[in-house]
C-alpha positions as CSV (number, residue, x, y, z in Angstrom):
1,M,-63.5,-65.7,-1.8
2,T,-66.6,-64.9,0.2
3,K,-67.6,-61.3,0.7
4,V,-66.5,-61.7,4.4
5,G,-63.2,-62.9,3.4
6,Q,-62.8,-60.1,1.0
7,R,-63.6,-57.5,3.8
8,R,-61.0,-59.1,6.1
9,F,-58.4,-59.3,3.4
10,A,-58.9,-55.6,2.6
11,A,-58.7,-54.8,6.3
12,L,-55.5,-56.7,6.7
13,V,-53.9,-54.8,3.5
14,G,-55.0,-51.5,5.1
15,L,-53.4,-52.4,8.5
16,I,-50.2,-53.5,6.6
17,L,-50.0,-50.2,4.6
18,S,-50.7,-48.0,7.7
19,T,-48.1,-49.9,9.8
20,S,-45.5,-49.5,6.9
21,L,-46.2,-45.8,6.6
22,T,-45.8,-45.3,10.3
23,V,-42.4,-47.1,10.3
24,M,-41.2,-45.1,7.3
25,S,-42.3,-41.8,9.1
26,C,-40.4,-42.9,12.2
27,A,-37.3,-43.8,10.1
28,Q,-37.3,-40.5,8.4
29,T,-37.7,-38.6,11.6
30,N,-34.8,-40.5,13.1
31,V,-32.3,-40.0,10.2
32,P,-29.6,-37.6,11.5
33,T,-29.3,-34.4,9.3
34,A,-26.0,-33.3,7.9
35,P,-24.1,-30.7,10.1
36,D,-24.4,-27.1,8.9
37,T,-21.3,-25.9,7.1
38,M,-19.0,-24.0,9.4
39,P,-19.3,-20.2,8.8
40,E,-16.4,-18.6,7.0
41,A,-14.2,-16.3,9.2
42,T,-15.2,-12.7,8.7
43,T,-12.9,-10.6,6.6
44,T,-11.9,-7.2,7.8
45,E,-11.1,-4.8,5.1
46,L,-8.4,-2.0,5.4
47,T,-7.7,1.0,3.2
48,V,-4.1,2.2,3.5
49,S,-3.0,5.4,1.7
50,V,0.6,5.1,0.8
51,A,3.3,7.3,-0.7
52,A,4.1,6.2,-4.3
53,S,7.6,5.8,-3.4
54,V,6.9,2.7,-1.2
55,Q,4.5,0.9,-3.4
56,D,6.8,-2.0,-4.4
57,V,7.9,-2.7,-0.8
58,M,4.5,-2.4,0.8
59,Q,3.1,-5.0,-1.7
60,A,5.9,-7.4,-0.7
61,V,5.1,-6.6,2.9
62,Q,1.4,-7.2,2.5
63,A,2.1,-10.7,1.0
64,A,4.0,-11.5,4.1
65,Y,1.3,-10.1,6.4
66,Q,-1.5,-12.0,4.7
67,V,0.2,-15.4,5.8
68,E,-0.1,-14.3,9.4
69,A,-3.5,-12.5,9.1
70,P,-5.4,-14.1,6.3
71,T,-8.7,-12.6,7.5
72,I,-7.5,-8.9,7.1
73,S,-7.8,-7.7,3.5
74,I,-5.7,-4.6,2.5
75,T,-6.4,-2.3,-0.3
76,Y,-3.6,0.2,-1.1
77,N,-4.3,3.7,-2.3
78,F,-1.0,4.9,-4.0
79,G,-0.2,8.4,-4.8
80,S,1.9,11.5,-3.8
81,S,1.7,12.3,-0.2
82,G,0.2,15.7,-0.8
83,S,-2.7,14.2,-2.9
84,L,-3.2,11.5,-0.3
85,A,-3.4,14.0,2.5
86,Q,-6.0,16.1,0.5
87,Q,-8.2,13.1,0.0
88,I,-8.1,12.2,3.7
89,I,-8.9,15.9,4.7
90,Q,-11.8,15.8,2.2
91,G,-13.3,12.6,3.8
92,A,-11.9,9.8,1.7
93,P,-12.2,6.5,3.6
94,T,-8.7,5.6,4.8
95,D,-7.7,3.6,7.9
96,I,-3.9,4.2,7.7
97,F,-1.8,6.9,6.2
98,L,2.0,6.4,5.4
99,S,3.4,9.6,4.1
100,A,6.9,10.4,2.6
101,S,6.8,13.7,4.3
102,Q,6.3,15.1,7.8
103,K,4.5,18.2,6.3
104,W,1.6,16.3,4.8
105,M,1.1,14.3,7.9
106,D,1.2,17.6,9.9
107,D,-1.5,18.8,7.7
108,V,-3.8,15.7,8.3
109,E,-3.1,15.9,12.1
110,A,-3.8,19.6,12.3
111,K,-7.4,18.7,11.0
112,G,-7.8,16.4,14.1
113,L,-7.9,13.3,11.8
114,I,-5.0,11.3,13.4
115,E,-5.7,8.8,16.2
116,E,-4.1,10.1,19.3
117,D,-0.6,8.7,19.9
118,S,-0.6,6.6,16.8
119,R,1.8,8.7,14.7
120,H,5.4,7.7,14.6
121,N,8.3,7.6,12.1
122,L,8.7,4.3,10.1
123,L,11.3,4.6,7.4
124,L,14.2,6.6,6.0
125,N,15.3,7.2,2.5
126,A,18.0,9.0,0.4
127,L,17.8,11.1,-2.8
128,V,19.8,10.2,-5.9
129,L,20.5,11.6,-9.4
130,I,19.7,9.1,-12.1
131,V,20.0,9.1,-15.9
132,P,18.8,6.7,-18.6
133,L,20.8,3.4,-18.7
134,E,22.8,4.2,-21.9
135,T,23.6,7.7,-21.0
136,T,27.4,8.6,-20.9
137,K,27.4,12.4,-20.8
138,L,26.3,12.6,-17.1
139,T,28.5,10.8,-14.8
140,D,28.4,13.0,-11.7
141,L,26.5,15.6,-9.9
142,S,28.8,18.2,-11.2
143,D,27.6,17.4,-14.8
144,L,24.0,18.6,-13.8
145,T,24.5,21.9,-15.5
146,P,22.3,23.9,-18.0
147,D,24.8,23.4,-20.9
148,K,24.8,19.6,-20.4
149,V,21.1,18.8,-20.0
150,N,18.1,19.8,-21.9
151,R,15.5,18.4,-19.4
152,V,15.6,17.5,-15.9
153,S,12.8,16.0,-13.9
154,I,11.8,16.2,-10.3
155,G,8.6,15.8,-8.4
156,E,6.2,18.7,-8.3
157,P,7.6,20.7,-5.2
158,E,4.3,21.7,-3.9
159,S,2.7,18.2,-3.5
160,V,5.4,15.7,-4.0
161,P,7.8,15.2,-1.0
162,A,10.7,14.0,-3.3
163,G,10.1,17.1,-5.4
164,R,10.3,19.2,-2.2
165,Y,13.5,17.5,-1.2
166,S,15.0,17.8,-4.7
167,K,14.3,21.5,-4.9
168,E,15.9,22.1,-1.5
169,A,19.0,20.2,-2.6
170,L,19.4,21.8,-5.9
171,A,18.9,25.2,-4.4
172,S,21.5,24.4,-1.7
173,L,23.9,23.3,-4.4
174,G,23.2,26.5,-6.4
175,L,21.6,24.8,-9.4
176,F,17.8,25.2,-9.0
177,D,17.5,28.7,-10.5
178,A,19.7,27.9,-13.5
179,L,17.9,24.5,-14.1
180,Q,14.4,25.7,-13.6
181,P,13.7,26.6,-17.3
182,K,14.6,23.0,-18.1
183,M,12.6,21.4,-15.3
184,V,9.8,18.8,-16.0
185,F,7.7,18.1,-12.9
186,G,6.3,14.8,-12.1
187,K,2.9,14.2,-10.3
188,D,4.8,11.7,-8.1
189,V,8.2,10.2,-7.8
190,R,7.3,7.2,-9.9
191,Q,6.5,9.5,-12.8
192,V,9.8,11.1,-12.6
193,L,11.3,7.5,-12.7
194,S,9.3,6.8,-15.7
195,Y,10.4,10.0,-17.5
196,V,14.0,9.0,-17.0
197,E,13.5,5.3,-18.0
198,T,11.9,6.3,-21.3
199,G,14.6,8.9,-22.2
200,N,12.0,11.8,-22.2
201,V,14.4,13.7,-19.8
202,D,18.2,13.6,-19.5
203,A,18.3,13.1,-15.7
204,G,15.9,13.1,-12.7
205,L,16.1,13.1,-8.9
206,V,14.3,10.3,-7.1
207,Y,14.6,8.3,-4.1
208,A,17.5,5.6,-3.8
209,T,14.8,3.0,-3.4
210,D,13.0,4.0,-6.7
211,A,16.4,3.7,-8.5
212,N,16.9,0.2,-7.0
213,V,13.7,-1.2,-8.6
214,S,14.5,-0.2,-12.1
215,E,16.8,-1.9,-14.5
216,R,16.5,1.0,-17.1
217,V,18.2,3.7,-15.2
218,Q,21.7,4.2,-13.7
219,R,22.4,6.1,-10.5
220,V,25.3,8.6,-11.0
221,A,25.3,10.4,-7.6
222,T,23.7,10.4,-4.2
223,I,22.5,13.8,-3.2
224,P,24.3,15.0,0.0
225,A,21.9,14.5,2.9
226,E,22.7,17.8,4.5
227,S,21.5,19.6,1.3
228,H,17.9,18.8,2.1
229,S,15.4,18.1,4.9
230,P,15.6,14.6,6.4
231,I,13.7,12.0,4.3
232,V,11.4,10.5,7.0
233,Y,8.1,8.5,6.4
234,P,5.7,9.0,9.2
235,I,2.8,6.6,9.6
236,A,-0.5,7.0,11.6
237,L,-4.0,5.6,12.1
238,I,-6.9,7.8,10.9
239,A,-9.3,8.7,13.7
240,D,-12.7,7.3,14.1
241,R,-12.4,4.3,11.9
242,E,-14.4,1.1,12.8
243,N,-11.4,-1.1,12.0
244,S,-8.9,0.6,14.3
245,E,-7.8,-2.7,16.1
246,A,-7.1,-4.4,12.8
247,A,-5.3,-1.3,11.6
248,Q,-3.1,-1.2,14.6
249,D,-2.3,-4.9,14.1
250,F,-1.0,-4.2,10.6
251,V,1.0,-1.1,11.8
252,D,2.6,-3.1,14.4
253,F,3.5,-5.7,11.9
254,L,5.4,-3.0,9.9
255,S,8.0,-2.8,12.7
256,S,8.3,-6.6,13.1
257,D,11.5,-8.5,12.2
258,T,9.7,-9.9,9.1
259,A,8.7,-6.5,7.8
260,T,12.1,-4.9,8.7
261,A,14.0,-7.5,6.6
262,I,11.7,-6.7,3.6
263,F,12.1,-2.9,4.0
264,E,15.9,-3.3,4.2
265,E,15.9,-5.6,1.3
266,Y,14.4,-2.8,-0.9
267,G,16.9,-0.2,0.4
268,F,15.0,1.6,3.2
269,A,16.3,2.1,6.7
270,M,14.1,2.0,9.8
271,A,13.5,5.2,11.5
272,E,13.1,3.7,14.9
């Protein structure tokens, strides 16, 4: 091949390469890109302070609620109503407070921490006398005497609503002073239940709903309702929280037909 032919051939190869690169560039430019993945729905987190006596039913309610509101995540803080109230007063992050006592809700409200018009009564309960499952020496409230029991458990009356109701009832029945030396106080009503389940005490006073969830105790008597203050569970939104709309949605759900059926299944009555 002559030098002229070589130059023409090289020029032709160069032109072909240049054209190929241009075509490839255009092809790459025109290839559609994969669509961006749709962003996940934002999850709203709620912290709900709840009296220990409703922990089982509230977990069941939560499971039902998450089906309807999967983007709202609920974290429960269980404890005695008195302890929970003090935590809220001291600034613990809480969106909703469900108390087993009007007194402790009153204390939180007195500090200006309750959202206006959000407080209302949600549930009702009853007080019962329980003994370990195999016990036969205590079969009635009349058997709750110092000569028949060595240890009796109730909640701490100063901080546990069930303990305050128990003290009122025993005092009304003329039993508190005689039984006081034998008293074992629980930090919440579930600890009282545990003391009875394990046989660490001969008897205890708990809510009817607590007795319902245990297969290791027997209920021997229902405490007369007139012997103590009404057992009412008030609920309210905590003021100045960012998630007040989501919190209100959850509180509204607690009065729905779905939640009512769950509460009643666990032995609670609706207050309203």
